[in-house]
C-alpha positions in Angstrom: 0.1 0.1 0.0 3.1 1.7 0.1 2.4 3.2 -3.3 -1.1 3.0 -4.0 -2.6 6.3 -5.0 -5.8 6.9 -5.1 -7.2 9.5 -7.8 -11.4 10.9 -7.2 -13.2 12.1 -9.1 -16.4 14.2 -9.5 -18.5 14.2 -11.8 -21.3 15.7 -12.7 -25.6 14.8 -11.5 -26.2 12.8 -14.2 -23.1 10.9 -15.5 -22.1 7.7 -14.7 -19.4 6.1 -14.0 -19.1 3.4 -16.2 -19.2 6.1 -19.1 -16.1 7.8 -17.8 -13.7 4.1 -17.4 -15.7 3.7 -21.0 -14.2 7.8 -22.4 -10.6 6.5 -20.7 -10.3 3.9 -22.7 -11.6 5.0 -26.1 -9.1 7.7 -25.6 -6.5 4.3 -24.4 -6.8 3.3 -27.2 -7.4 5.8 -30.5 -3.9 7.7 -28.6 -2.5 5.2 -27.5 0.2 4.0 -30.7 1.5 8.6 -30.1 1.4 8.2 -26.3 2.8 5.2 -25.1 5.3 3.1 -26.6 4.7 0.0 -24.2 1.7 -2.6 -24.9 0.4 -3.1 -21.8 1.9 -0.6 -19.9 -1.2 1.0 -17.3 -2.5 4.5 -17.5 -0.8 6.7 -14.8 -1.5 10.0 -12.8 0.6 11.5 -15.9 -1.1 9.7 -18.5 -4.4 11.2 -17.0 -3.7 14.9 -17.1 -2.6 14.3 -20.2 -5.3 12.5 -21.5 -8.2 15.2 -19.1 -5.5 18.5 -20.8 -5.4 17.4 -24.0 -9.1 15.7 -24.6 -9.9 20.2 -24.4 -8.4 20.0 -27.5 -11.0 19.6 -29.9 -10.4 19.0 -33.7 -7.1 16.3 -33.7 -4.5 18.0 -35.5 -4.4 20.7 -33.1 -4.4 17.8 -30.5 -1.3 16.5 -32.4 0.0 19.7 -32.2 -0.4 20.3 -28.4 0.9 17.2 -28.0 4.0 18.3 -29.8 4.7 22.1 -28.1 3.3 22.5 -25.4 2.9 18.6 -23.2 6.3 16.5 -24.6 9.1 19.4 -23.9 6.9 19.6 -20.0 7.3 15.7 -20.8 10.9 16.2 -20.9 12.1 18.0 -19.0 10.2 17.3 -15.4 10.1 13.2 -16.4 13.2 12.8 -17.8 11.2 9.7 -19.8 10.6 8.1 -16.0 6.9 8.8 -15.0 7.6 8.9 -11.6 9.6 11.9 -11.9 6.9 13.8 -14.5 4.2 12.8 -11.4 6.2 13.9 -8.6 6.8 17.5 -11.0 2.7 17.5 -11.3 2.3 17.0 -7.6 4.7 19.7 -6.6 3.1 22.2 -8.8 -0.5 21.6 -8.1 -0.1 21.7 -4.2 1.8 25.5 -5.1 -1.9 25.6 -6.9 -4.0 24.8 -4.4 -1.3 26.2 -1.7 -2.0 30.2 -3.1 
């Protein structure tokens, strides 16, 4: 349990949890070839954050551009190929934002 993380999603009234899980699974299948280099790897916290942010870009071409120009540099700078480093950075960033 030391390495267990809990993510809480607050859903608006009328939105079923199953539909959210289905949406995540569809996005992972659709975008997996772009963002995941290893098959069978479970989505991490950083993956969920990335997908949530990129989901707000409606056009697929613009989404790929946003990934290339915004997310990938952030991932390289703060993750250096290690998801745990990127997740630590994101946690620190969010903690700082919540403290303000």
